[in-house]
N, C-alpha and C positions, 0 to 999 in steps of 0.2 A: 504493500500500500504506500509506503513511504517513497519508494522510487517513482511510482506513478504520480504522487503528489508533488514531488520535487523536480521531476525531469520532463514531464509531458510538454508543458508550454515552452520551455527552452528548446526542446528538440523540434517541436512544430514551428517555432519561430525561425530556427536555423534552416529548416526545409523551405519555409516560405521565402526567406531572404534569398536562398540559393535559386529557387524557382523564378523569383522576380528578377534577379540579376541576369539569369540566362534569357528570360523573355525580353528584358530590356536590351541585352546585347544583340539580339537578332531583330530588334525593333517590332516586337509583338506584344508589348505591355500596354494594354489599353488603360487610359487614365481613370476611367470609372471603376474598372476592376481594382486598380491600385488603391483608389480611395476607399472602396468598400472593404477590401481585405485589410488594409492598414487600420481602418476604424474598428473592425472586429477584433484585430489583434491588440489594439490599444485598450479596448474594453476588457479583453481577457487578461492582459497584463495588469491593468488597474485592480481587477478583482484578485488576481494571484498575489500582487504586492500587498493588498490588504490582509490576505490570509497570512502571508509570510511575516508581515510586520506584527500582526496581532498574536500570532500563534507560535512563532519560532524563536523570537527573541527571549532570552532568559528572564528579563525583567517583567515580561507579560505572561509567563507561563502559569503563575499562581492565580491570576485573575481571569484568564481565558478559559471559561467553562465550556464553550461551544466548539472548541478545537479538538481535532483528533489527537493532538499531542498529549492531551490530558489522559488518554487511554493507553499511551505507550509507557513502557516501563521507564521510570526515572533512573538516572545514573546511580548505581549502588555505592559509589564513592562519596555520595552526598553533594556533588557539585550542582551548579544551577542548570546544567545542560541535561538533555535527554540521552538515554543510552544509545551510543553510536552516532550522535549528532553533536559535534562540538559547537561551542559558542562562535568560534571563528567561521565555521561553515554556515551557521544560521545568519550571521551578519553579512557574509559574502552573498548569500542568496538574496537578502534584502537589498544589498547594493546592486546586484545584477538586475533586480526588479526595477529599481529606480532608473538605472541606465536604459533599460528596455522601454520603460514608459516614456522617458525623455526622447529616445530615438523614434518611437512610434508617433509621438506628438509632432516631431519634425516631418516624419513621413506623411502623416495626414495633411499637414500644411502644404507640403510640396505637391502631393497628389491633388488636393483641392485647387491649387493654383493651376495645375495642368488641365483639370476639368474645366476651369474657368476659361483658360486660353483656348481650349478646344471649342467651347461654345462660342466664344468671340469669333474665332476663325470660321465657324459654320455660318454665323450671321453675316460676316463680310462676304463669304463666298455666295450666299443666297442673294445678297444685294447686288452682286456683280452679274448675276444671270440675267439675260434679257427677258423682260416681261413679255409673255406670249401674246397678251392682248395688244400691247403697243406694236408688236411686229405685225399682227394681222391688220391693224388700223393703217399702218404705213403702206401696206400692199394695196389697199383699197383705193 
């Protein structure tokens, strides 16, 4: 359970980043896909960061009654950490979460700008097309 809890989102994010980089390199990354996917991952990372911050840090373990960590065996040496999870690892996960949230905020902003640019280009392209009614009137 702990591996699923700790590793799923980082692995999915790594796959997502690899896929997006490959699609971008061959010019097949659609801005609307990038915006949708990055917004979903931003939401996922925000939730994951909330869990990691509330449930994994030693100073929150005694008050976090809704976390699965309260059901995991405590360190028998009497330390503040859980069995097999050091305080350094817990703090590293929280730091990773903050970095991921920051990067996905930037990704959402860039993708939103790309969608905006795409829409502006579509409007400009539509305004440059000759109006069919004007063409028919000029022939008459």
